C-alpha positions in Angstrom: 35.5 119.1 132.1 37.3 117.0 129.5 40.1 114.8 130.6 43.4 115.8 129.0 44.4 113.9 125.8 47.7 112.0 125.8 51.2 113.0 123.7 52.2 110.0 121.6 55.7 109.8 120.6 55.7 107.9 117.4 58.9 106.5 115.9 59.5 106.6 111.9 61.5 104.7 109.7 64.8 105.6 109.2 64.8 105.9 105.5 63.1 104.1 102.7 62.7 100.9 104.7 59.4 99.3 104.4 57.2 100.5 107.3 56.1 96.9 108.4 59.7 95.6 108.9 60.5 98.3 111.4 57.2 100.0 112.8 54.7 97.8 115.0 51.1 97.5 113.9 50.0 99.1 117.4 51.7 102.3 115.6 49.5 102.4 112.5 46.4 101.9 114.4 47.3 105.1 117.1 48.3 107.0 113.6 44.7 106.3 112.4 43.1 107.6 116.1 45.4 111.1 116.1 44.3 113.8 114.0 47.0 116.3 115.4 50.8 116.0 115.1 53.8 118.1 116.2 56.7 117.3 113.5 59.7 118.6 112.5 59.2 119.1 108.9 55.3 119.0 107.7 56.3 117.8 104.2 58.4 114.8 105.2 55.6 114.1 108.1 52.9 113.9 105.4 54.9 111.3 103.5 55.6 109.0 106.1 51.7 109.1 107.4 50.8 108.0 103.6 53.4 105.5 103.5 52.0 104.1 106.9 49.0 103.7 105.3 46.8 106.2 107.4 43.0 106.2 106.4 42.5 109.5 107.4 42.7 112.8 104.6 45.7 114.4 105.1 44.1 117.5 104.4 41.9 117.1 107.5 45.1 116.8 110.1 46.4 119.4 112.0 50.1 120.0 111.7 52.4 121.9 114.2 56.2 122.5 113.2 58.8 122.4 115.9 62.5 122.4 114.7 65.2 125.3 115.3 63.1 127.8 114.0 60.4 127.4 116.2 60.3 129.7 119.2 59.6 128.4 122.5 57.1 130.7 123.1 54.9 129.1 120.4 55.1 125.7 122.4 52.0 126.0 124.7 49.9 126.4 121.5 50.9 122.9 120.1 49.4 121.6 123.6 46.1 123.2 123.5 44.6 120.1 121.8 45.3 118.0 124.7 43.8 120.4 127.1 40.6 119.8 125.2 40.9 116.2 125.2 42.6 115.0 122.0 45.4 113.2 121.4 48.8 114.5 119.8 51.5 112.5 118.1 54.9 113.4 117.6 57.1 112.6 114.8 60.7 113.1 114.2 62.7 113.3 110.9 63.8 109.9 111.1 63.7 107.4 114.0 62.5 108.4 117.5 61.5 111.7 118.6 62.9 113.4 121.4 66.2 111.9 120.7 68.6 114.1 119.3 65.3 115.8 118.1 63.8 119.2 118.9 60.6 117.1 120.1 62.4 116.9 123.6 61.4 120.4 124.2 57.5 119.7 123.7 58.0 116.8 125.9 59.5 118.9 128.9 56.8 121.1 128.6 53.9 118.4 128.7 55.8 117.0 131.9 55.6 120.6 133.2 51.6 120.4 132.5 51.1 116.6 134.1 50.1 115.3 130.1 50.4 111.7 130.1 53.1 110.7 127.8 53.3 107.7 125.8 56.5 106.6 123.7 56.1 104.3 121.2 58.5 101.3 120.0 60.5 101.8 117.0 63.9 102.2 115.2 66.4 104.1 117.2 70.0 104.2 115.2 72.0 105.0 118.3 70.5 101.7 120.0 70.5 99.8 116.8 74.5 101.1 115.9 75.6 100.2 120.0 73.9 96.6 119.7 76.0 96.1 116.3 79.1 97.5 117.7 80.5 94.9 120.2 81.3 97.8 122.1 80.3 98.6 125.9 76.4 98.8 126.0 76.2 99.6 129.9 78.1 102.6 129.8 77.7 104.7 126.5 77.6 108.5 125.7 75.9 109.9 122.5 77.6 113.1 121.6 75.2 114.4 118.9 77.3 116.5 116.2 80.8 117.3 116.2 82.1 120.9 115.6 82.2 122.2 111.9 85.7 123.5 112.3 88.4 120.9 111.2 90.7 121.9 114.4 87.7 121.8 117.1 86.4 118.8 115.6 90.4 117.1 115.6 90.3 118.0 119.2 86.6 116.8 119.9 87.9 113.4 118.8 90.9 113.0 120.8 88.9 113.7 123.8 86.2 111.2 122.9 89.1 108.9 122.4 90.6 109.6 125.6 87.3 109.2 127.3 86.6 105.9 125.7 89.6 104.4 127.0 89.9 105.9 130.4 86.4 105.4 131.4 85.7 101.9 129.1 82.7 104.2 127.9 81.7 104.0 124.6 81.5 107.2 122.8 78.8 107.6 119.9 78.5 111.0 117.4 77.0 111.8 114.3 77.5 114.2 111.1 76.1 116.0 108.3 76.0 113.2 105.7 78.5 115.4 103.6 80.9 115.7 105.9 81.1 111.9 107.0 84.4 111.1 104.8 86.1 114.0 106.6 85.1 113.1 109.8 86.7 109.4 109.0 89.8 111.0 107.5 90.1 113.0 110.9 89.7 109.9 113.1 92.3 108.0 111.1 94.6 110.8 111.2 94.4 111.7 114.7 93.3 108.6 116.8 95.8 105.6 118.1 96.1 102.8 115.6 94.9 100.5 118.1 91.6 102.3 118.8 88.5 100.6 117.7 85.9 102.6 115.2 82.6 101.3 114.6 80.8 102.9 111.5 77.0 101.9 110.9 75.6 103.6 107.9 72.1 103.1 106.4 70.9 101.3 109.4 67.7 99.2 108.5 67.8 99.6 104.9 69.1 97.1 102.4 72.5 99.0 101.8 72.8 98.6 105.5 76.4 98.2 106.8 78.0 98.1 110.2 81.8 97.2 110.4 84.0 97.3 113.8 87.9 97.6 113.2 90.9 99.3 114.6 92.0 102.6 113.3 94.7 100.9 111.7 92.5 98.9 109.8 90.3 101.5 108.8 93.3 103.0 106.8 92.8 100.2 103.9 89.0 99.5 104.3 87.0 101.4 101.2 83.7 102.7 102.1 81.7 105.0 100.7 80.1 107.3 103.2 79.2 110.0 101.0 75.4 111.5 101.7 74.5 108.7 103.6 73.1 108.6 107.4 76.4 107.3 109.3 77.0 107.0 113.2 80.6 106.4 114.3 81.3 104.9 117.7 84.6 104.7 119.5 85.1 102.0 122.0 
């Protein structure tokens, strides 16, 4: 009986950054040894693999798509190649798979099946933003997306501000790029003037901007957040 394969968690670039600037060479070597991938989007996964300089023919690779449209009953099928001794790579849309990403579901199943899981080094927007914020890096919480409804979003922002102050715990959250400006406006209108807010935009890209200011200072700071990947941190 063949030994089981390994599930590799392979980070990708956060945008149009050069692969050699943020991805270790080891990752690229492994990419050329793997011919089965579990990905959030097949089209963007193929684009990344080409960008990373994969030597195999993309048409020879097998892709399983794991996203919000994937039913949980499909997941066991995705791991069958591992039971046949083949390795599988997991790719997110950006950054590290399994972090704020549906890849966590396949990892949970792999853990249940005693499959070896190897997380590889690569860019994490959450950690990069925290590193550059000047906020508490020993106690922090990533809250994912805020509510879409403005009233609910405002309530959540006030709640996170209170937690950050009372627990001295950094609160991180994201929003879809076209709502970034609205979120900043909500924060400015509803948080205390002395509350500190860090905004990290276009991480690892040439257009990267990371600023930590009080809410009062943000009132007079101009920054274009429209359609740019952004992380907000309250500290």
